[in-house]
N, C-alpha and C positions, 0 to 999 in steps of 0.2 A: 802439536797436529801435524802430519807426516804427509808426505806425498804417497801416493799409490806404491812405489816401488821400496821406500821405508814402512810402510806399515805391512806389507806384503812380507817380508822380511821377519822384520818382527816378530809376524804372530807365528810367521815357522820357527821361527827361533824359540820364542817362549814355548809353543808347542810341543819341541823336541824337547827341552826343559822339564815338561810337564809344570810350567809355571803357571797357575790362574791366573785369568786377565779379562780385561772389560775392553771391546770393540764397538764404535759407533763410526759408521762409514755414511755420508751424505749421498744424495741421489746420483750424482756426476762424480763421486770419488773423488773431487778436490780436495777433501778435507778431512780423510778417515782418522780417528784418534784411537790409541792403541795403549791401552795401561795397564800395566799390574797390579789384581786387585790390589797388593796389598798397598799400593799408593793411589788409590783413590780416596779423594779428600768429600766427604759427605756436605761438607759447606758448600760444595760446586756442581757435584753431582750424585745423585739417588737414582737408585736402580732396583728392579724388582723382575726375574726372571722364573722358571718354572726350577733350579737348581741353586740360583743364588741370588741375595739382597743385601744391600747394606741400610736395612729401616729397623733392623733388628730391634724391639725394646718400644716402638713409636705406639703411640695409642692415637689412632686418631680419631677427633670429635665428631660429632652427628653431620654428615654432609646435607641434610634437609635445607640449609638456609640455600644452598646453590639453585634448589630447583626453581625459582624465579628472578634468577640473576643472572641467568645467560641470554643475554639479547642477541638478535642475530639479524644483521644488516647484508639482506643478499644482495648480488649487484643484479642488475635488471636483466630481465630474459635476454631481451634484443642483444645483451652483450656476449651472453654466453651463447644465443643462438651462433651468433658470427664465427666463433670458434667453433662452434659442432659443427655447422655447415664447412669451414675448414678440413675437419679431419673426415667429413662426410667424403668432402671431391677426394681426399689423396685414398680413402678404401676405395670409391670407385674404380680409382685409377690403377688399382691391384700392388700399392703401396705398402698397403698394413690390410690386415683383417681383422686387427681388435686394435683400439689407441686405448690409453686410459688418461682421459682427459679432466685435469684437476682446474681449481682456482680456489685464492683465498677471500676470505669471507670475513668483512669486520664484525667482531663481536664484543658487547660489551660485559665485564663482569666485575662483581662487587666482591670477589675475590682474589688470592694471586695464585700462581702457578706450582708454587711448593703446596699449599693446601689442596689444593686439585689433586697434584701427586700422590699424598696421605691418604686421602678420601673417595678417589676412585679406586673401583673393583673392576680388576681387568689382569688377563694372564700375564701381559708384559708391562713393564712402568720404566718412565726413565723424564727424569726432571736435570737439565742440563743447564747450570752455569745461571738458572732465571732468565736463559733466553727461549726455552721452549719447554713445553712439557707434553710427553707424548703417553697414552694409555691405550694400547694396542691388542686385539684380540688375534692377530694372526700370524703363526710361527713362520718362520723362513724357513731354515734347516735346524736338522737336531743334529747332532755326531753321537754313538756310543756304541762300544764294542766292533769297530770298522764297519759300522750301518750308517749310513746318510739317508735321511728322510727331509721330504718336502712338503708344504702343505697349502697349496694356493688356495687363497679364498678369492671369490668371484659369483655374485650374485649374492642382492639383500631386497630384503622387502620389508614393512611395518606388519608387525606381529597379527596388529589390529583388526587387519582387512580381512574382509571372511574370505576364509578356504585360502590363506596366505601361504601355507606350505604347497598346496595343489597350485594354486598360481604360479610361483618360484618355480617348481619342479617341472613343469609342464611348459614354460616358456620356450618359445624356440629359440627365439634372442639370448635367453638365460642360458640357456643349452649349449648354445655354439659359442657362446662368448667363453664360460667354464672349458669346455672340450679343449678350446683354442689354447688356452691357458696351461691347460694339463699337459696337453703336447709339448707344448715348448719347456716345460721345467722338468719332463723327462728327457727332453733334448739336452738341456743343461745338466740336467745329474749324470747324464751320459756321456758327458766330457770329463765328468772326473771320478767315476764309477762304473762298476759292471755289474750285470744281472739286473739293470734297472726296470721296473714294474710297478705299476699302479695296483696298490691293495685295495684302497677303498675310493669308492666314485662317487662324488656329489652325496656328501651327507649333512644333512641340516644340522646349525647351531645356534640356539637362542641366547641374545645380548640382552642385557639388564640396562636400559638406559636412564634418566632422569626425565627423558618426555614418555617411556614406554618400552616395550620388548621390540627387538628385531630377529629378524632370521636371515640367515647369512648361510651360502654353500661353500664346504670345502671338499678337498681330494687328500687323499695320501699316496705319495709316490716313495720307491724307496730302492738303495742299491747300494752294491757293497765296494768299500772303500779298498788300497792295497794295503798290506799291514805296515806301512811304515807312512802311516796319513798323518801322526802326529806332526811329522817334519814337516806336512806341505798344510797347515789349514790354512794358509794365508792365502795361498796357489787356489784351495779348494772355495773358499769363501769369494774372491775375488773374480773367479771363471765364471761364477754364477751371475756376479752382479751386472746390470742393476736388477732386482726382481721382477720377475715375469710379469706377476700378477698387478704391478702397477706401472708396468709402460706397454706392454704387446707386443704383437707376431707380425712381422719377423721383428726381432729385438733391433738390430741395430738401426734400420731405417726409422722402426716406429718412435724410436729415442730424438731421433732427428727432427722427426715431425712434432713430437711434445715442445721441444725447443722453440721450432719457427711459432709453435701457435700459443700456447698459454703465455698469459701477458706479465707475468711474474716469477720471480726464481723459487723452486721449490727449497733447496736448500738441503737441510738432514730430512724434512719431508719427505715418506715412500724411500728413504735411504733404510739401513737394517742397524741394529745393534743388538748385541748378545754378551753372552760370559762364555769362555773356557775354564772349569773350575778343576782340571788338571788331569782327568779320565772324559769328559763330557762335555759338548759343545751345544748350547741352546740360545736361539737366536729367533728376533722378531723382525718384521715389516715393521718401520716405523709410520703406519696409519693411524686417524682418532689424533691429530696435532694442533697444540695451541701453541702460537709463535707472539712474542713481543718483540712488536716493532716499536720505529720512531713515531708512528699515527696511531699507537695503541695495537690490541690484540687481536688477532687476524686467528680465524678456525681454519687449515687445511682441508680439504675434501673431494673426491671427484667419483669416476667411475669408467668400466669400459662402454666405450664407441664401438659398435659393428652397425653394416649394411641395415642391418633392421633395426637400430634404434629409434626412438621418437624424441627429439626435444625436449618434448616437456616432461615424458618421465624419467631421463638422465639428468635436467635439473633437478625435479624434485628431489631425486635420489642424493644426490649432491648436498640439498637441504636436511633429508634425513640424517644423513650422516653427522651430521653437526649435532654433537651431543655429548656430555660427559658420564661414564657410568657411575652415577651416585645415586642411590636409592635408598 
């Protein structure tokens, strides 16, 4: 476990050497981990990205037994509304346009975190020292052949709702929230790349969960890196952190609002993890997150709040995102 300076320098050095490595960076960047892939111990860390994993040869068991074993114990709506009201007041003061408000919800499991890692179906997965498991659908950034791509994800709806896709795409609140985060990520990319542009705006993806299907909205932004980008992988990543889709805009002031308002520590939740394979880099935002605490398991989830937000809708979205992609 490093501090920011050491982690950034290690990523720059390993990138210069073209040495493959894994990185795991918490939300506030206080406990970053950077490990050459050859040193990753599968007894402590299991990972899967689109370009590398350390789980070859494992045959998962059927996940059907989990369908009825994830019991959610949500916080009272009144407690959530207190935090929601605080955030909306900050927005009305002009201190933020979008605030990603999250909470930790106690859950009961009849299985363990490592089993969930192996059985979950997700683009990105991470099991860390039996402290937490993450099964994320959201790419943070990818880098290949001097091009960097970001994929902000903002907007979720239960697919079983009649006309769900139309409702999601036509919602003024969802559209404003998504466009704000796209602008934020475009600005973040502009700090590390040239010729930044949005190549896909607001496309819908479907995600299967143990409770049914969700629809989520993403965009694609790309930029061109300098020819010596291998030697600056750490600089590139840390310049863009924390991820805009799980903070808000403007980022610095919004992070202050989040830290002051949320009643728990995010830790690695909403941080990022990823792999550099010697040529390419692939990374995820650590959402869809179960953590083991001294008081049992908690599921961390949330959503973006704007001036158009309804507290009951946002509370329901927070609960909708408590799922495992086992089906």
